PyMOL CGO cylinders between C-alpha atoms (Angstrom):
from pymol import cmd
from pymol.cgo import CYLINDER

trace = [
    CYLINDER, -7.01, -15.37, -18.05, -8.05, -14.75, -14.60, 0.3, 1, 1, 1, 1, 1, 1,
    CYLINDER, -8.05, -14.75, -14.60, -8.26, -11.04, -13.48, 0.3, 1, 1, 1, 1, 1, 1,
    CYLINDER, -8.26, -11.04, -13.48, -6.40, -9.80, -10.69, 0.3, 1, 1, 1, 1, 1, 1,
    CYLINDER, -6.40, -9.80, -10.69, -6.01, -6.33, -8.90, 0.3, 1, 1, 1, 1, 1, 1,
    CYLINDER, -6.01, -6.33, -8.90, -4.77, -5.05, -5.65, 0.3, 1, 1, 1, 1, 1, 1,
    CYLINDER, -4.77, -5.05, -5.65, -2.64, -2.59, -4.09, 0.3, 1, 1, 1, 1, 1, 1,
    CYLINDER, -2.64, -2.59, -4.09, 0.04, -1.80, -1.64, 0.3, 1, 1, 1, 1, 1, 1,
    CYLINDER, 0.04, -1.80, -1.64, 1.62, 0.94, 0.44, 0.3, 1, 1, 1, 1, 1, 1,
    CYLINDER, 1.62, 0.94, 0.44, 5.42, 0.71, 0.51, 0.3, 1, 1, 1, 1, 1, 1,
    CYLINDER, 5.42, 0.71, 0.51, 8.13, 2.18, 2.31, 0.3, 1, 1, 1, 1, 1, 1,
    CYLINDER, 8.13, 2.18, 2.31, 11.62, 3.00, 0.52, 0.3, 1, 1, 1, 1, 1, 1,
    CYLINDER, 11.62, 3.00, 0.52, 14.60, 0.90, 1.87, 0.3, 1, 1, 1, 1, 1, 1,
    CYLINDER, 14.60, 0.90, 1.87, 17.09, 2.20, -0.13, 0.3, 1, 1, 1, 1, 1, 1,
    CYLINDER, 17.09, 2.20, -0.13, 17.38, 5.51, -2.49, 0.3, 1, 1, 1, 1, 1, 1,
    CYLINDER, 17.38, 5.51, -2.49, 20.24, 7.00, -4.22, 0.3, 1, 1, 1, 1, 1, 1,
    CYLINDER, 20.24, 7.00, -4.22, 19.84, 10.30, -6.53, 0.3, 1, 1, 1, 1, 1, 1,
    CYLINDER, 19.84, 10.30, -6.53, 22.21, 12.07, -8.90, 0.3, 1, 1, 1, 1, 1, 1,
    CYLINDER, 22.21, 12.07, -8.90, 21.88, 15.51, -10.08, 0.3, 1, 1, 1, 1, 1, 1,
    CYLINDER, 21.88, 15.51, -10.08, 22.87, 15.67, -13.92, 0.3, 1, 1, 1, 1, 1, 1,
    CYLINDER, 22.87, 15.67, -13.92, 24.12, 19.14, -15.22, 0.3, 1, 1, 1, 1, 1, 1,
    CYLINDER, 24.12, 19.14, -15.22, 22.96, 18.77, -18.72, 0.3, 1, 1, 1, 1, 1, 1,
    CYLINDER, 22.96, 18.77, -18.72, 19.62, 20.80, -18.39, 0.3, 1, 1, 1, 1, 1, 1,
    CYLINDER, 19.62, 20.80, -18.39, 18.22, 22.47, -15.32, 0.3, 1, 1, 1, 1, 1, 1,
    CYLINDER, 18.22, 22.47, -15.32, 16.35, 20.07, -12.66, 0.3, 1, 1, 1, 1, 1, 1,
    CYLINDER, 16.35, 20.07, -12.66, 17.63, 16.82, -14.30, 0.3, 1, 1, 1, 1, 1, 1,
    CYLINDER, 17.63, 16.82, -14.30, 17.78, 13.94, -11.82, 0.3, 1, 1, 1, 1, 1, 1,
    CYLINDER, 17.78, 13.94, -11.82, 18.19, 10.16, -11.99, 0.3, 1, 1, 1, 1, 1, 1,
    CYLINDER, 18.19, 10.16, -11.99, 17.20, 8.00, -9.20, 0.3, 1, 1, 1, 1, 1, 1,
    CYLINDER, 17.20, 8.00, -9.20, 17.48, 4.43, -8.16, 0.3, 1, 1, 1, 1, 1, 1,
    CYLINDER, 17.48, 4.43, -8.16, 14.99, 3.26, -5.54, 0.3, 1, 1, 1, 1, 1, 1,
    CYLINDER, 14.99, 3.26, -5.54, 14.05, 0.07, -3.66, 0.3, 1, 1, 1, 1, 1, 1,
    CYLINDER, 14.05, 0.07, -3.66, 10.73, -0.23, -2.22, 0.3, 1, 1, 1, 1, 1, 1,
    CYLINDER, 10.73, -0.23, -2.22, 8.83, -2.63, -0.29, 0.3, 1, 1, 1, 1, 1, 1,
    CYLINDER, 8.83, -2.63, -0.29, 5.51, -3.51, 1.47, 0.3, 1, 1, 1, 1, 1, 1,
    CYLINDER, 5.51, -3.51, 1.47, 2.48, -5.64, 2.01, 0.3, 1, 1, 1, 1, 1, 1,
    CYLINDER, 2.48, -5.64, 2.01, -0.22, -6.49, -0.75, 0.3, 1, 1, 1, 1, 1, 1,
    CYLINDER, -0.22, -6.49, -0.75, -3.62, -6.24, -0.61, 0.3, 1, 1, 1, 1, 1, 1,
    CYLINDER, -3.62, -6.24, -0.61, -5.82, -8.12, -2.95, 0.3, 1, 1, 1, 1, 1, 1,
    CYLINDER, -5.82, -8.12, -2.95, -9.26, -10.02, -3.37, 0.3, 1, 1, 1, 1, 1, 1,
    CYLINDER, -9.26, -10.02, -3.37, -7.38, -12.92, -5.31, 0.3, 1, 1, 1, 1, 1, 1,
    CYLINDER, -7.38, -12.92, -5.31, -6.21, -15.28, -2.47, 0.3, 1, 1, 1, 1, 1, 1,
    CYLINDER, -6.21, -15.28, -2.47, -2.82, -16.06, -4.48, 0.3, 1, 1, 1, 1, 1, 1,
    CYLINDER, -2.82, -16.06, -4.48, -1.69, -12.26, -3.83, 0.3, 1, 1, 1, 1, 1, 1,
    CYLINDER, -1.69, -12.26, -3.83, -3.54, -11.45, -0.58, 0.3, 1, 1, 1, 1, 1, 1,
    CYLINDER, -3.54, -11.45, -0.58, -0.74, -11.03, 1.88, 0.3, 1, 1, 1, 1, 1, 1,
    CYLINDER, -0.74, -11.03, 1.88, 2.00, -11.23, -0.63, 0.3, 1, 1, 1, 1, 1, 1,
    CYLINDER, 2.00, -11.23, -0.63, 4.93, -8.68, 0.17, 0.3, 1, 1, 1, 1, 1, 1,
    CYLINDER, 4.93, -8.68, 0.17, 5.96, -6.78, -2.77, 0.3, 1, 1, 1, 1, 1, 1,
    CYLINDER, 5.96, -6.78, -2.77, 9.68, -5.24, -3.39, 0.3, 1, 1, 1, 1, 1, 1,
    CYLINDER, 9.68, -5.24, -3.39, 10.68, -3.48, -6.32, 0.3, 1, 1, 1, 1, 1, 1,
    CYLINDER, 10.68, -3.48, -6.32, 13.57, -1.56, -7.63, 0.3, 1, 1, 1, 1, 1, 1,
    CYLINDER, 13.57, -1.56, -7.63, 13.09, 1.46, -10.00, 0.3, 1, 1, 1, 1, 1, 1,
    CYLINDER, 13.09, 1.46, -10.00, 15.12, 3.91, -12.23, 0.3, 1, 1, 1, 1, 1, 1,
    CYLINDER, 15.12, 3.91, -12.23, 13.79, 7.39, -12.83, 0.3, 1, 1, 1, 1, 1, 1,
    CYLINDER, 13.79, 7.39, -12.83, 15.20, 9.75, -15.19, 0.3, 1, 1, 1, 1, 1, 1,
    CYLINDER, 15.20, 9.75, -15.19, 13.33, 13.10, -14.40, 0.3, 1, 1, 1, 1, 1, 1,
    CYLINDER, 13.33, 13.10, -14.40, 13.66, 16.56, -15.45, 0.3, 1, 1, 1, 1, 1, 1,
    CYLINDER, 13.66, 16.56, -15.45, 11.75, 18.96, -13.05, 0.3, 1, 1, 1, 1, 1, 1,
    CYLINDER, 11.75, 18.96, -13.05, 9.97, 16.08, -11.46, 0.3, 1, 1, 1, 1, 1, 1,
    CYLINDER, 9.97, 16.08, -11.46, 8.35, 14.49, -14.86, 0.3, 1, 1, 1, 1, 1, 1,
    CYLINDER, 8.35, 14.49, -14.86, 10.12, 11.51, -17.12, 0.3, 1, 1, 1, 1, 1, 1,
    CYLINDER, 10.12, 11.51, -17.12, 10.18, 7.88, -17.47, 0.3, 1, 1, 1, 1, 1, 1,
    CYLINDER, 10.18, 7.88, -17.47, 10.49, 5.10, -14.70, 0.3, 1, 1, 1, 1, 1, 1,
    CYLINDER, 10.49, 5.10, -14.70, 11.49, 1.43, -15.32, 0.3, 1, 1, 1, 1, 1, 1,
    CYLINDER, 11.49, 1.43, -15.32, 11.90, -1.19, -12.99, 0.3, 1, 1, 1, 1, 1, 1,
    CYLINDER, 11.90, -1.19, -12.99, 11.80, -4.99, -11.83, 0.3, 1, 1, 1, 1, 1, 1,
    CYLINDER, 11.80, -4.99, -11.83, 9.37, -6.81, -9.23, 0.3, 1, 1, 1, 1, 1, 1,
    CYLINDER, 9.37, -6.81, -9.23, 9.09, -9.67, -6.98, 0.3, 1, 1, 1, 1, 1, 1,
    CYLINDER, 9.09, -9.67, -6.98, 5.99, -10.64, -4.80, 0.3, 1, 1, 1, 1, 1, 1,
    CYLINDER, 5.99, -10.64, -4.80, 6.84, -13.10, -2.24, 0.3, 1, 1, 1, 1, 1, 1,
    CYLINDER, 6.84, -13.10, -2.24, 3.78, -15.16, -1.20, 0.3, 1, 1, 1, 1, 1, 1,
    CYLINDER, 3.78, -15.16, -1.20, 3.25, -16.47, 2.37, 0.3, 1, 1, 1, 1, 1, 1,
    CYLINDER, 3.25, -16.47, 2.37, 4.42, -20.13, 1.19, 0.3, 1, 1, 1, 1, 1, 1,
    CYLINDER, 4.42, -20.13, 1.19, 7.60, -18.97, -0.18, 0.3, 1, 1, 1, 1, 1, 1,
    CYLINDER, 7.60, -18.97, -0.18, 6.77, -18.78, -3.60, 0.3, 1, 1, 1, 1, 1, 1,
    CYLINDER, 6.77, -18.78, -3.60, 7.75, -15.85, -5.77, 0.3, 1, 1, 1, 1, 1, 1,
    CYLINDER, 7.75, -15.85, -5.77, 6.24, -14.27, -8.99, 0.3, 1, 1, 1, 1, 1, 1,
    CYLINDER, 6.24, -14.27, -8.99, 8.59, -11.74, -10.66, 0.3, 1, 1, 1, 1, 1, 1,
    CYLINDER, 8.59, -11.74, -10.66, 8.33, -9.24, -13.42, 0.3, 1, 1, 1, 1, 1, 1,
    CYLINDER, 8.33, -9.24, -13.42, 9.21, -5.71, -14.98, 0.3, 1, 1, 1, 1, 1, 1,
    CYLINDER, 9.21, -5.71, -14.98, 7.53, -2.29, -15.17, 0.3, 1, 1, 1, 1, 1, 1,
    CYLINDER, 7.53, -2.29, -15.17, 7.63, 0.88, -17.21, 0.3, 1, 1, 1, 1, 1, 1,
    CYLINDER, 7.63, 0.88, -17.21, 5.81, 3.86, -16.98, 0.3, 1, 1, 1, 1, 1, 1,
    CYLINDER, 5.81, 3.86, -16.98, 5.99, 7.74, -16.42, 0.3, 1, 1, 1, 1, 1, 1,
    CYLINDER, 5.99, 7.74, -16.42, 6.35, 9.98, -13.23, 0.3, 1, 1, 1, 1, 1, 1,
    CYLINDER, 6.35, 9.98, -13.23, 4.62, 13.30, -13.20, 0.3, 1, 1, 1, 1, 1, 1,
    CYLINDER, 4.62, 13.30, -13.20, 4.57, 16.26, -10.64, 0.3, 1, 1, 1, 1, 1, 1,
    CYLINDER, 4.57, 16.26, -10.64, 2.15, 18.96, -10.32, 0.3, 1, 1, 1, 1, 1, 1,
    CYLINDER, 2.15, 18.96, -10.32, 1.18, 21.23, -7.89, 0.3, 1, 1, 1, 1, 1, 1,
    CYLINDER, 1.18, 21.23, -7.89, 3.27, 19.35, -5.12, 0.3, 1, 1, 1, 1, 1, 1,
    CYLINDER, 3.27, 19.35, -5.12, 1.36, 15.68, -6.00, 0.3, 1, 1, 1, 1, 1, 1,
    CYLINDER, 1.36, 15.68, -6.00, 3.74, 13.18, -7.72, 0.3, 1, 1, 1, 1, 1, 1,
    CYLINDER, 3.74, 13.18, -7.72, 1.88, 10.65, -9.41, 0.3, 1, 1, 1, 1, 1, 1,
    CYLINDER, 1.88, 10.65, -9.41, 2.96, 7.55, -11.72, 0.3, 1, 1, 1, 1, 1, 1,
    CYLINDER, 2.96, 7.55, -11.72, 1.50, 5.10, -14.06, 0.3, 1, 1, 1, 1, 1, 1,
    CYLINDER, 1.50, 5.10, -14.06, 2.46, 2.41, -16.47, 0.3, 1, 1, 1, 1, 1, 1,
    CYLINDER, 2.46, 2.41, -16.47, 2.50, -1.11, -17.48, 0.3, 1, 1, 1, 1, 1, 1,
    CYLINDER, 2.50, -1.11, -17.48, 3.73, -4.14, -15.77, 0.3, 1, 1, 1, 1, 1, 1,
    CYLINDER, 3.73, -4.14, -15.77, 4.36, -7.88, -17.18, 0.3, 1, 1, 1, 1, 1, 1,
    CYLINDER, 4.36, -7.88, -17.18, 5.42, -11.35, -15.46, 0.3, 1, 1, 1, 1, 1, 1,
    CYLINDER, 5.42, -11.35, -15.46, 8.41, -12.93, -16.20, 0.3, 1, 1, 1, 1, 1, 1,
    CYLINDER, 8.41, -12.93, -16.20, 8.25, -16.06, -14.36, 0.3, 1, 1, 1, 1, 1, 1,
    CYLINDER, 8.25, -16.06, -14.36, 8.22, -17.14, -10.54, 0.3, 1, 1, 1, 1, 1, 1,
    CYLINDER, 8.22, -17.14, -10.54, 8.73, -20.29, -8.68, 0.3, 1, 1, 1, 1, 1, 1,
    CYLINDER, 8.73, -20.29, -8.68, 6.67, -23.17, -7.11, 0.3, 1, 1, 1, 1, 1, 1,
    CYLINDER, 6.67, -23.17, -7.11, 2.77, -22.37, -8.18, 0.3, 1, 1, 1, 1, 1, 1,
    CYLINDER, 2.77, -22.37, -8.18, 3.91, -19.33, -10.22, 0.3, 1, 1, 1, 1, 1, 1,
    CYLINDER, 3.91, -19.33, -10.22, 6.57, -21.21, -12.38, 0.3, 1, 1, 1, 1, 1, 1,
    CYLINDER, 6.57, -21.21, -12.38, 5.97, -20.18, -15.91, 0.3, 1, 1, 1, 1, 1, 1,
    CYLINDER, 5.97, -20.18, -15.91, 3.35, -17.52, -14.85, 0.3, 1, 1, 1, 1, 1, 1,
    CYLINDER, 3.35, -17.52, -14.85, 2.51, -14.94, -17.93, 0.3, 1, 1, 1, 1, 1, 1,
    CYLINDER, 2.51, -14.94, -17.93, 0.40, -11.99, -18.26, 0.3, 1, 1, 1, 1, 1, 1,
    CYLINDER, 0.40, -11.99, -18.26, 0.43, -8.09, -16.99, 0.3, 1, 1, 1, 1, 1, 1,
    CYLINDER, 0.43, -8.09, -16.99, -1.44, -5.13, -16.88, 0.3, 1, 1, 1, 1, 1, 1,
    CYLINDER, -1.44, -5.13, -16.88, -1.47, -1.49, -15.57, 0.3, 1, 1, 1, 1, 1, 1,
    CYLINDER, -1.47, -1.49, -15.57, -0.52, 0.34, -12.57, 0.3, 1, 1, 1, 1, 1, 1,
    CYLINDER, -0.52, 0.34, -12.57, -1.14, 3.86, -11.11, 0.3, 1, 1, 1, 1, 1, 1,
    CYLINDER, -1.14, 3.86, -11.11, 0.00, 5.31, -7.78, 0.3, 1, 1, 1, 1, 1, 1,
    CYLINDER, 0.00, 5.31, -7.78, 1.14, 8.53, -5.86, 0.3, 1, 1, 1, 1, 1, 1,
    CYLINDER, 1.14, 8.53, -5.86, 4.28, 9.09, -3.89, 0.3, 1, 1, 1, 1, 1, 1,
    CYLINDER, 4.28, 9.09, -3.89, 2.97, 10.18, -0.65, 0.3, 1, 1, 1, 1, 1, 1,
    CYLINDER, 2.97, 10.18, -0.65, 6.16, 11.38, 1.15, 0.3, 1, 1, 1, 1, 1, 1,
    CYLINDER, 6.16, 11.38, 1.15, 10.00, 11.10, 0.00, 0.3, 1, 1, 1, 1, 1, 1,
    CYLINDER, 10.00, 11.10, 0.00, 9.91, 7.48, 1.60, 0.3, 1, 1, 1, 1, 1, 1,
    CYLINDER, 9.91, 7.48, 1.60, 6.32, 6.24, 1.03, 0.3, 1, 1, 1, 1, 1, 1,
    CYLINDER, 6.32, 6.24, 1.03, 4.15, 5.06, -2.08, 0.3, 1, 1, 1, 1, 1, 1,
    CYLINDER, 4.15, 5.06, -2.08, 0.80, 4.11, -2.75, 0.3, 1, 1, 1, 1, 1, 1,
    CYLINDER, 0.80, 4.11, -2.75, 0.07, 1.97, -5.90, 0.3, 1, 1, 1, 1, 1, 1,
    CYLINDER, 0.07, 1.97, -5.90, -2.96, 0.05, -7.21, 0.3, 1, 1, 1, 1, 1, 1,
    CYLINDER, -2.96, 0.05, -7.21, -2.70, -2.32, -10.08, 0.3, 1, 1, 1, 1, 1, 1,
    CYLINDER, -2.70, -2.32, -10.08, -4.52, -4.69, -12.17, 0.3, 1, 1, 1, 1, 1, 1,
    CYLINDER, -4.52, -4.69, -12.17, -4.21, -7.30, -14.95, 0.3, 1, 1, 1, 1, 1, 1,
    CYLINDER, -4.21, -7.30, -14.95, -4.62, -10.73, -15.85, 0.3, 1, 1, 1, 1, 1, 1,
    CYLINDER, -4.62, -10.73, -15.85, -2.59, -13.89, -15.34, 0.3, 1, 1, 1, 1, 1, 1,
    CYLINDER, -2.59, -13.89, -15.34, -2.00, -17.57, -16.54, 0.3, 1, 1, 1, 1, 1, 1,
    CYLINDER, -2.00, -17.57, -16.54, -0.42, -20.26, -14.37, 0.3, 1, 1, 1, 1, 1, 1,
    CYLINDER, -0.42, -20.26, -14.37, 1.50, -22.90, -16.38, 0.3, 1, 1, 1, 1, 1, 1,
]
cmd.load_cgo(trace, "trace")
C-alpha cells in the first residue's frame, strides 16, 4: 500500500454547541470545517477537505468522531470516518486519532486504507491538522 501524508489549515463553516447539566463543564458540539490540503502525494495536493465532527467534552477533554470528504481538482472525491480525542491543557487544545477510508468516486472508487491524525485548534474558528497513513486504489 502506498504511504501518504499531508496537512491542512481549515476554517469553521458551521458550529453548534449544547451545554449539558449532568456534570460541570459538559458540552457537546457539532462542527463543519473546510480547507485546502497540502501533500507531497499529487493525488491529495490541492484537494479541499471538509469534515463534520461531534465532540463530547467535559472540561475541554473527550472523544471526537466524524466524517470527511476530500474533493480533488478533477471533481473526484474520497471519503471516510475518523475518531479520536480532544485534550485541553494550559489553554492549548489538541486532537489526535485514527481515520479510515470508506470509498470515493472516479479514481478513488473502492479506495481502502487509513491512518492517524493530530492537530491543534488554534482559535474558536480555525484548526491545523497533519495526517499520515496508507491507501490502496481499486
